[in-house]
C-alpha positions as CSV (number, residue, x, y, z in Angstrom):
1,L,5.4,-2.3,-39.9
2,H,6.0,-0.5,-43.2
3,N,4.0,-0.8,-46.5
4,T,2.6,-4.2,-45.7
5,R,-0.7,-6.0,-46.4
6,L,-3.1,-7.9,-44.3
7,F,-5.8,-10.2,-45.7
8,L,-8.3,-11.9,-43.3
9,K,-11.0,-14.4,-44.2
10,C,-14.1,-15.5,-42.3
11,G,-13.6,-18.8,-40.6
12,R,-9.8,-18.7,-40.6
13,R,-7.8,-18.7,-37.4
14,Y,-4.5,-16.7,-37.7
15,G,-1.7,-17.1,-35.3
16,I,0.3,-13.9,-35.0
17,C,4.0,-14.7,-34.4
18,G,7.0,-12.6,-33.8
19,K,9.4,-11.5,-31.0
20,N,8.2,-9.3,-28.2
21,G,8.1,-5.6,-29.1
22,V,7.4,-6.0,-32.8
23,G,3.8,-4.8,-32.4
24,K,1.6,-7.9,-32.3
25,T,-0.8,-6.5,-29.7
26,T,-0.8,-3.1,-31.4
27,L,-1.8,-4.7,-34.7
28,M,-4.8,-6.4,-33.0
29,R,-5.8,-3.2,-31.2
30,N,-5.8,-1.3,-34.6
31,V,-8.0,-4.1,-36.1
32,N,-10.3,-3.9,-33.1
33,V,-10.9,-0.1,-33.6
34,G,-11.0,-0.3,-37.4
35,K,-7.8,1.6,-38.0
36,I,-6.9,-0.7,-40.9
37,E,-7.2,0.8,-44.4
38,G,-10.0,-0.8,-46.4
39,M,-11.6,-2.5,-43.3
40,D,-15.4,-2.7,-43.4
41,P,-16.7,-0.3,-40.7
42,D,-19.8,-2.5,-40.1
43,L,-17.7,-5.5,-38.9
44,V,-18.1,-6.4,-35.2
45,S,-14.8,-7.2,-33.5
46,V,-14.1,-8.3,-29.9
47,F,-10.6,-7.9,-28.3
48,V,-9.9,-10.3,-25.4
49,E,-6.8,-9.4,-23.5
50,S,-5.1,-11.5,-20.8
51,H,-4.3,-8.4,-18.9
52,A,-7.3,-6.2,-18.4
53,D,-7.6,-2.9,-16.5
54,E,-9.6,-2.7,-13.4
55,D,-13.3,-1.9,-14.0
56,P,-15.6,-0.1,-11.5
57,D,-18.2,-2.8,-12.3
58,D,-15.9,-5.5,-10.8
59,V,-17.8,-5.2,-7.5
60,L,-20.8,-6.8,-9.2
61,C,-21.3,-10.5,-9.1
62,V,-20.6,-12.5,-12.2
63,R,-24.3,-13.0,-13.2
64,E,-25.0,-9.2,-12.9
65,W,-21.7,-8.1,-14.4
66,T,-22.3,-10.2,-17.6
67,T,-25.9,-8.9,-18.2
68,K,-24.8,-5.2,-17.7
69,R,-21.9,-5.2,-20.2
70,P,-22.5,-2.2,-22.4
71,E,-21.3,-4.0,-25.5
72,L,-23.8,-6.8,-24.9
73,V,-26.6,-4.4,-24.1
74,E,-26.0,-2.5,-27.3
75,R,-26.3,-5.6,-29.4
76,G,-29.3,-7.0,-27.5
77,A,-27.2,-10.0,-26.3
78,A,-27.5,-9.3,-22.5
79,D,-30.3,-11.7,-21.7
80,E,-29.6,-13.5,-18.5
81,G,-30.8,-16.9,-19.7
82,P,-28.3,-17.5,-22.5
83,A,-25.5,-15.8,-20.6
84,V,-25.9,-18.0,-17.5
85,E,-26.2,-21.1,-19.7
86,L,-22.9,-20.3,-21.4
87,L,-21.2,-19.4,-18.1
88,K,-22.2,-22.8,-16.6
89,S,-21.0,-24.6,-19.8
90,V,-17.5,-23.4,-19.0
91,G,-17.6,-24.4,-15.4
92,F,-19.2,-21.4,-13.5
93,S,-21.1,-22.9,-10.5
94,D,-23.9,-21.1,-8.8
95,E,-21.5,-20.0,-6.1
96,L,-19.1,-18.5,-8.7
97,L,-22.0,-16.8,-10.4
98,A,-22.7,-15.0,-7.1
99,T,-19.0,-14.0,-6.6
100,P,-17.9,-10.4,-7.3
101,V,-15.8,-10.3,-10.5
102,G,-13.0,-8.6,-8.6
103,N,-12.6,-11.7,-6.5
104,L,-12.1,-14.1,-9.4
105,S,-8.8,-15.7,-10.1
106,G,-7.0,-14.9,-13.3
107,G,-8.2,-18.0,-15.0
108,W,-11.9,-17.4,-14.2
109,R,-11.6,-13.8,-15.3
110,M,-10.2,-15.0,-18.7
111,K,-13.1,-17.4,-19.0
112,L,-15.6,-14.6,-18.3
113,S,-14.0,-12.4,-21.0
114,L,-14.3,-15.3,-23.5
115,V,-17.9,-15.9,-22.6
116,V,-18.7,-12.2,-23.3
117,A,-16.9,-12.5,-26.6
118,A,-19.0,-15.6,-27.5
119,L,-22.2,-13.8,-26.6
120,M,-21.2,-10.9,-28.9
121,D,-21.1,-13.3,-31.9
122,A,-18.4,-11.2,-33.4
123,D,-17.1,-11.2,-37.0
124,I,-13.5,-10.8,-35.8
125,L,-12.3,-12.3,-32.6
126,L,-8.9,-11.0,-31.3
127,L,-7.2,-13.0,-28.6
128,D,-4.1,-11.8,-26.8
129,E,-2.5,-14.7,-24.8
130,P,-5.9,-16.4,-24.2
131,T,-4.5,-19.4,-22.4
132,N,-2.8,-17.4,-19.7
133,H,-4.2,-18.4,-16.3
134,L,-6.3,-21.2,-17.9
135,D,-6.1,-24.7,-16.7
136,A,-6.0,-27.7,-19.1
137,K,-9.7,-28.3,-19.1
138,S,-10.4,-24.6,-20.0
139,V,-7.8,-24.6,-22.7
140,E,-9.5,-27.7,-24.3
141,W,-12.8,-25.9,-24.1
142,L,-11.4,-22.8,-25.8
143,Q,-9.8,-24.9,-28.6
144,R,-13.2,-26.6,-29.3
145,Y,-15.0,-23.3,-29.3
146,L,-12.5,-21.6,-31.7
147,C,-12.5,-24.6,-34.1
148,S,-16.3,-24.4,-34.3
149,C,-16.4,-20.6,-34.5
150,R,-17.5,-19.0,-37.7
151,A,-15.6,-15.7,-37.0
152,C,-12.2,-14.8,-38.2
153,C,-9.8,-15.2,-35.3
154,M,-6.4,-13.5,-34.7
155,I,-4.4,-15.1,-31.9
156,V,-1.3,-14.1,-30.1
157,S,0.0,-16.9,-27.9
158,H,3.2,-18.4,-26.7
159,D,1.5,-21.8,-26.1
160,T,2.7,-23.9,-29.0
161,G,0.3,-26.7,-28.4
162,F,-2.6,-24.3,-28.5
163,L,-1.4,-22.7,-31.8
164,D,-1.0,-26.1,-33.3
165,A,-4.5,-27.2,-32.3
166,T,-6.3,-24.1,-33.5
167,C,-4.5,-22.2,-36.2
168,T,-5.2,-22.5,-39.9
169,D,-2.6,-19.9,-40.8
170,I,0.4,-18.2,-39.3
171,I,1.1,-14.5,-39.9
172,H,4.8,-13.8,-39.2
173,Y,6.6,-10.5,-38.7
174,E,9.6,-10.4,-41.1
175,E,11.6,-7.3,-41.7
176,R,8.7,-4.9,-40.9
177,K,6.3,-7.0,-43.1
178,L,3.5,-9.4,-42.4
179,V,4.1,-12.7,-44.2
180,R,1.3,-15.4,-44.2
181,Y,2.0,-19.1,-44.1
182,R,-0.8,-21.6,-44.6
183,G,-1.1,-24.3,-41.9
184,N,-0.6,-24.5,-38.2
185,L,2.6,-23.7,-36.2
186,S,4.2,-27.0,-37.0
187,A,3.8,-26.4,-40.7
188,F,5.2,-22.9,-40.3
189,V,8.3,-24.1,-38.5
190,A,8.9,-26.7,-41.2
191,K,8.9,-23.9,-43.8
192,V,10.9,-21.5,-41.6
193,P,13.5,-23.5,-39.7
194,S,14.8,-20.3,-38.0
195,A,11.6,-20.2,-36.1
196,A,12.4,-23.4,-34.3
197,S,12.6,-21.6,-31.0
198,Y,8.8,-21.8,-30.9
199,Y,9.2,-25.4,-30.0
200,E,12.4,-25.4,-27.9
201,L,12.9,-23.4,-24.8
202,S,16.4,-22.5,-25.8
203,E,18.1,-19.1,-25.1
204,S,18.8,-18.2,-28.7
205,G,21.1,-15.4,-27.6
206,T,18.8,-14.1,-24.8
207,K,20.0,-14.6,-21.2
208,F,18.8,-13.6,-17.8
209,A,21.2,-13.6,-14.9
210,F,19.8,-13.7,-11.4
211,P,22.1,-12.3,-8.6
212,A,23.4,-14.6,-5.9
213,P,21.2,-14.4,-2.8
214,G,23.9,-14.3,-0.2
215,R,24.0,-16.2,3.1
216,L,21.4,-16.5,5.8
217,E,22.4,-16.7,9.5
218,G,22.1,-20.3,10.7
219,I,21.3,-21.7,7.2
220,A,24.4,-23.8,6.3
221,T,22.8,-26.1,3.7
222,T,20.3,-25.9,0.8
223,T,18.1,-28.4,2.6
224,K,17.4,-26.5,5.8
225,A,14.0,-24.8,6.1
226,I,13.8,-21.0,5.4
227,V,10.0,-21.0,5.4
228,K,7.6,-23.4,7.2
229,L,3.8,-23.5,7.0
230,E,2.1,-26.0,9.4
231,N,-1.6,-27.1,9.2
232,A,-2.7,-23.8,7.8
233,T,-6.4,-23.1,6.9
234,F,-7.6,-20.0,5.1
235,T,-11.2,-18.9,4.3
236,W,-12.0,-15.9,2.2
237,P,-14.4,-13.4,3.8
238,G,-18.0,-14.3,3.0
239,R,-17.2,-17.9,2.1
240,D,-18.3,-20.9,4.2
241,V,-15.8,-23.4,2.8
242,P,-12.0,-22.9,3.3
243,T,-9.9,-22.3,0.1
244,I,-6.9,-23.8,1.9
245,S,-7.4,-26.5,4.6
246,D,-4.8,-28.1,6.9
247,C,-1.9,-27.3,4.5
248,S,1.7,-27.8,5.5
249,C,4.9,-27.2,3.5
250,K,8.6,-26.5,4.0
251,L,10.8,-24.4,1.6
252,T,14.6,-24.4,1.4
253,L,17.3,-22.6,-0.6
254,G,17.2,-25.7,-2.9
255,S,13.5,-25.8,-3.4
256,R,12.1,-25.9,-6.9
257,V,8.3,-26.1,-6.3
258,C,5.5,-25.9,-8.8
259,V,2.0,-25.4,-7.5
260,L,-0.6,-27.0,-9.7
261,G,-4.4,-27.1,-9.7
262,E,-7.6,-26.1,-11.5
263,N,-8.7,-22.4,-11.8
264,G,-9.9,-21.1,-8.5
265,A,-8.4,-24.1,-6.5
266,G,-6.4,-21.7,-4.3
267,K,-2.9,-21.7,-5.9
268,S,-2.5,-17.9,-5.6
269,T,-4.1,-18.0,-2.2
270,L,-1.4,-20.4,-1.0
271,I,1.3,-18.2,-2.4
272,K,-0.1,-15.2,-0.5
273,L,-0.1,-17.2,2.7
274,L,3.6,-17.9,2.2
275,V,4.6,-14.3,1.6
276,G,2.3,-13.0,4.4
277,E,-0.2,-11.1,2.3
278,N,-3.0,-13.3,3.7
279,G,-3.1,-14.5,7.3
280,P,-4.3,-18.0,8.1
281,D,-7.5,-18.6,10.0
282,N,-5.8,-20.6,12.7
283,G,-3.2,-18.1,14.0
284,E,0.6,-18.2,13.9
285,C,1.3,-21.3,11.8
286,L,3.8,-19.6,9.4
287,W,7.5,-19.3,10.2
288,R,10.0,-17.4,8.1
289,H,13.7,-16.8,8.7
290,H,13.9,-13.3,10.2
291,N,16.4,-12.2,7.6
292,L,14.7,-13.9,4.6
293,R,14.4,-11.8,1.5
294,I,11.5,-12.7,-0.8
295,A,10.9,-11.6,-4.4
296,Y,7.2,-12.1,-5.3
297,V,6.2,-11.6,-8.9
298,A,2.4,-11.6,-8.6
299,Q,-0.2,-12.6,-11.2
300,H,-1.0,-9.0,-11.9
301,S,2.3,-7.3,-11.3
302,F,1.8,-4.9,-14.2
303,H,-0.5,-2.9,-11.9
304,H,2.6,-1.5,-10.1
305,V,4.8,-0.5,-13.0
306,E,1.8,1.0,-14.9
307,M,1.5,3.6,-12.2
308,H,4.8,5.0,-13.5
309,L,4.1,5.1,-17.2
310,D,6.0,8.4,-17.7
311,K,9.2,7.2,-16.0
312,S,12.0,5.3,-17.8
313,P,12.6,1.8,-16.3
314,C,15.8,3.2,-14.7
315,E,13.8,6.1,-13.2
316,Y,11.2,3.7,-11.9
317,L,13.9,1.6,-10.2
318,Q,15.5,4.8,-8.7
319,W,12.1,5.7,-7.2
320,R,11.6,2.2,-5.9
321,F,15.0,1.5,-4.4
322,G,16.7,5.0,-4.1
323,K,16.3,5.1,-0.3
324,F,17.7,1.5,0.1
325,I,14.2,0.2,1.0
326,D,11.8,-1.3,-1.6
327,Q,9.3,1.6,-1.6
328,E,6.7,-0.4,-3.5
329,T,6.9,-3.4,-1.3
330,L,6.8,-1.1,1.7
331,N,3.6,0.6,0.5
332,T,1.9,-2.7,-0.2
333,A,3.0,-4.1,3.2
334,L,1.7,-0.9,5.0
335,E,-1.7,-1.3,3.3
336,E,-1.9,-4.9,4.4
337,L,-0.7,-4.0,7.9
338,K,-3.5,-1.4,8.3
339,R,-6.1,-4.0,7.1
340,K,-4.8,-6.5,9.6
341,Q,-4.8,-4.0,12.5
342,A,-8.4,-3.0,11.7
343,Q,-9.5,-6.6,12.0
344,A,-7.3,-7.7,14.9
345,T,-8.8,-8.7,18.3
346,F,-6.8,-9.7,21.3
347,A,-7.8,-11.6,24.5
348,E,-5.5,-9.7,26.8
349,P,-4.5,-6.0,26.9
350,V,-0.9,-5.1,25.9
351,R,1.6,-3.5,28.4
352,P,2.4,0.1,27.3
353,L,6.0,1.1,26.7
354,P,7.7,2.5,29.8
355,F,8.8,5.7,28.1
356,T,8.1,7.7,24.9
357,F,9.3,5.8,21.8
358,E,11.9,7.5,19.6
359,K,13.3,4.9,17.2
360,I,14.5,1.3,16.8
361,M,18.3,0.9,17.0
362,G,18.8,-2.8,16.6
363,R,17.4,-6.3,16.6
364,R,18.2,-9.7,18.1
365,E,16.9,-13.2,18.4
366,G,15.3,-13.6,21.9
367,K,13.9,-16.6,23.7
368,G,10.4,-15.9,22.5
369,G,11.3,-14.6,19.1
370,I,12.7,-11.4,17.6
371,E,13.3,-8.5,19.9
372,Y,14.0,-4.9,19.0
373,E,16.4,-2.4,20.7
374,V,14.3,0.7,21.3
375,K,15.7,4.2,22.2
376,F,13.4,6.5,24.1
377,W,13.0,10.3,23.9
378,D,15.1,12.2,26.5
379,R,16.7,9.0,27.6
380,P,20.4,8.0,27.2
381,E,21.2,5.0,25.1
382,R,22.2,3.0,28.2
383,Q,18.5,2.9,29.0
384,N,17.6,1.4,25.7
385,L,15.4,-1.7,26.1
386,Y,14.9,-4.9,24.0
387,I,11.1,-5.3,23.4
388,E,9.4,-8.2,21.6
389,K,7.9,-7.7,18.2
390,E,4.3,-8.3,19.1
391,R,4.4,-5.8,21.9
392,L,5.8,-3.1,19.7
393,E,3.2,-3.8,17.0
394,R,0.3,-3.7,19.4
395,T,1.5,-0.4,21.0
396,G,1.3,1.3,17.6
397,F,4.8,0.9,16.2
398,A,4.2,-1.8,13.6
399,E,5.2,0.5,10.8
400,E,8.5,1.3,12.4
401,V,9.1,-2.5,12.9
402,L,8.3,-3.1,9.3
403,K,10.6,-0.4,8.0
404,F,13.5,-1.5,10.2
405,D,13.1,-5.1,9.1
406,M,13.3,-4.0,5.4
407,L,16.4,-1.8,6.1
408,V,18.1,-4.8,7.8
409,A,17.3,-7.0,4.8
410,S,18.6,-4.3,2.4
411,R,21.9,-4.0,4.3
412,A,22.3,-7.7,4.4
413,A,22.0,-7.7,0.6
414,G,24.7,-5.0,0.4
415,L,22.3,-2.6,-1.3
416,D,23.2,0.3,1.0
417,L,26.7,0.1,-0.6
418,I,25.4,0.4,-4.1
419,N,24.9,3.8,-5.7
420,V,21.5,3.7,-7.3
421,T,22.8,5.5,-10.4
422,V,21.5,5.1,-14.0
423,S,24.6,3.2,-15.0
424,E,24.2,0.7,-12.1
425,L,20.5,0.2,-12.8
426,Q,21.0,-0.1,-16.6
427,A,23.7,-2.8,-15.9
428,H,21.1,-4.7,-13.9
429,L,18.4,-4.3,-16.6
430,D,20.9,-5.6,-19.1
431,E,21.0,-8.9,-17.1
432,F,17.2,-9.2,-17.9
433,G,17.3,-8.4,-21.6
434,L,16.2,-4.8,-21.4
435,P,18.9,-2.8,-23.2
436,Q,19.7,0.9,-22.9
437,E,17.3,1.9,-25.7
438,F,14.4,0.8,-23.5
439,G,15.9,0.9,-20.0
440,T,17.4,4.4,-20.0
441,Y,16.0,6.3,-22.9
442,G,12.5,4.7,-23.2
443,K,9.4,5.1,-21.1
444,V,7.4,2.4,-19.3
445,R,4.5,3.5,-21.4
446,G,6.3,2.4,-24.5
447,L,7.3,-1.1,-23.3
448,S,5.6,-4.2,-24.8
449,G,4.0,-6.7,-22.4
450,G,7.1,-8.9,-22.5
451,Q,9.4,-6.0,-21.8
452,K,7.3,-5.0,-18.8
453,V,7.6,-8.5,-17.5
454,K,11.4,-8.2,-17.8
455,L,11.2,-4.9,-15.8
456,V,9.1,-6.6,-13.2
457,L,11.6,-9.5,-12.9
458,A,14.6,-7.1,-12.8
459,A,12.9,-5.1,-10.0
460,A,12.0,-8.2,-8.0
461,M,15.6,-9.4,-8.1
462,W,17.3,-6.1,-7.2
463,N,17.3,-7.0,-3.5
464,R,19.1,-10.3,-4.1
465,P,16.3,-12.5,-2.7
466,H,16.7,-15.9,-1.1
467,L,13.3,-17.0,-2.3
468,L,11.7,-16.2,-5.7
469,I,8.0,-16.7,-6.0
470,L,6.5,-16.5,-9.5
471,D,2.8,-16.5,-10.2
472,E,2.3,-17.2,-13.9
473,P,5.8,-16.0,-14.9
474,T,5.5,-17.2,-18.5
475,N,2.7,-14.8,-19.4
476,Y,3.8,-12.3,-22.1
477,L,7.4,-13.6,-22.5
478,D,8.4,-14.7,-25.9
479,R,10.0,-18.1,-26.6
480,D,13.6,-16.9,-26.3
481,S,12.8,-15.2,-23.0
482,L,11.1,-18.3,-21.7
483,G,14.2,-20.3,-22.3
484,A,16.3,-17.6,-20.6
485,L,14.1,-17.6,-17.6
486,S,14.1,-21.4,-17.4
487,N,17.9,-21.5,-17.4
488,A,18.2,-18.6,-14.9
489,I,16.0,-20.5,-12.5
490,K,18.1,-23.6,-12.9
491,D,21.2,-21.6,-12.0
492,F,19.7,-19.6,-9.2
493,G,21.2,-20.1,-5.8
494,G,18.0,-19.6,-3.9
495,G,14.6,-21.3,-3.6
496,V,11.9,-21.0,-6.3
497,V,8.1,-21.5,-6.0
498,M,6.0,-20.9,-9.1
499,I,2.5,-21.3,-10.6
500,S,2.4,-21.9,-14.3
501,H,0.0,-23.4,-16.8
502,C,2.8,-23.6,-19.4
503,H,3.5,-27.4,-19.5
504,E,6.8,-26.9,-21.3
505,F,8.1,-24.5,-18.7
């Protein structure tokens, strides 16, 4: 922005519109901390972000967390009675009130943030993608709340229906200026036809290109199963009622599956069962093709890239894929493996290996499942043995099995033949709308939310997956990018499973 003006009035609800990267969130952050010339320092503002950093207090239950918020305590608004009453009005049950905040789904966390904002009784309410993770009932509640709110509201959202229902004005970024249009989004588009992309998921010059997944042994058609889940049940620790009960599904290369349900219903839990992050209560009821490559873009995928803020996107990809194994996925899988090993109990002891393990040389499909060719120390290769996966894992070599499986998947995708150079990586980033200015010469720290999503998508697709799993993929993407993602999914040669509250998408 350069030499522009901003006028805000009490009781007005301003939709902030513009492409990703123009500075919408930055503007609201500056308003929140009072860094706007001429702004009254006594005004109380609350900034509600869809993507919030982890908080040490997240171990507290919802009831306790709410009454200990410093901003509420400071204003004398931390009384438990009104807080609990408001929490229950937006759907928090007694069970949820007793749940640690860190265990809440994205939708419930957003509701909790909005309740804190309501208790603050702020003069200025700043909302960054408030409908992300919210189900339809919660969006309706938020619309009613905002329309009855006396505060001045600034809203960044890619939800056209929400902007139409709530906004009294639109503030649009035009050539480094802020231009205000009276009326909701429909009125704005009528006055500025070039902004029609807010209503149509068209590409408008933006294009994502997903790489072809490649063949899978024994999978000759797009209707043959690559993942099967049969009669699975899953219960979170400390809960009496299962989140997932007797669930079965089959996924193929032609699958286009959308998982729907209210906040907290278990949508993300089901996804984590499919990718193996969670194990079902009732044993081995999940089958995946042994060479299957999965790209999983989780609800809070920013967490990973934000550990590399001082790297360029290309440098981040070099760190992640430079050794032909997805280092980030490996680290996550190793953490999960250690957790499962610590909890595992077995009815029968495992037979030890006959000699000292050296390394895994190969893999084959045996009668009872996958078997690994193991070479032993001080033994010639003719004495190598094929040993079943479970036996290797139980004798302490689960990490070696995991690394070998990932290396096989990488080779099957041809990634061992690609030099992980800046030019190769930038060409890949170009396919996801992240040009050289940001991909090679920029830093992750300087990327907008939408640009970080593009980086996350590009990283997920580097290993040419057969199955793409997207948990709330539309969060933070602008309208042009949503259209590009929609068309890329239509053209993708693999299966797709996604969770999304964006009805247009």
